[in-house]
C-alpha positions, 0 to 999 in steps of 0.5 A: 232687794224689793218686789222688782227682784222677784220680777226678773232683776238679775240677782233675783234670777240668779237666786231662783236659778240656784234654788231650782238646781239645789245650789245654796245662794246668799246675797249682799243687798244695797238695803234691807228688803222691805218685805221679809218674804222676798229673800225666802221666796228667792230661796236665799240661805242667808242675806245681809243688807249693806246700807240702810233705807233712807240713809245718806250714801256713805263715803267710798271708804265707809261703803267698803268697810260696810261691804266687808263687814256684811261679807264677814257676817255672811261667811260666819253664818255660812260656817254655822250651816256647814257651808 
């Protein structure tokens, strides 16, 4: 999630469309946004990064585990908001 996300990348367009319609939107991103304002400008209720910027790419098995952990964390967050 980066400046390009605000400039029309697919996930950004989905998030903005959801915001315009009042639909809660969450995101799982490859790496953390370098600028905390990006998720807020997109109107995301919550978001989690799967990877770490500058880190080597994980194995497929590790990537799957990281994705599952991030999804679980988001699900717990959504539960706290009644989502």
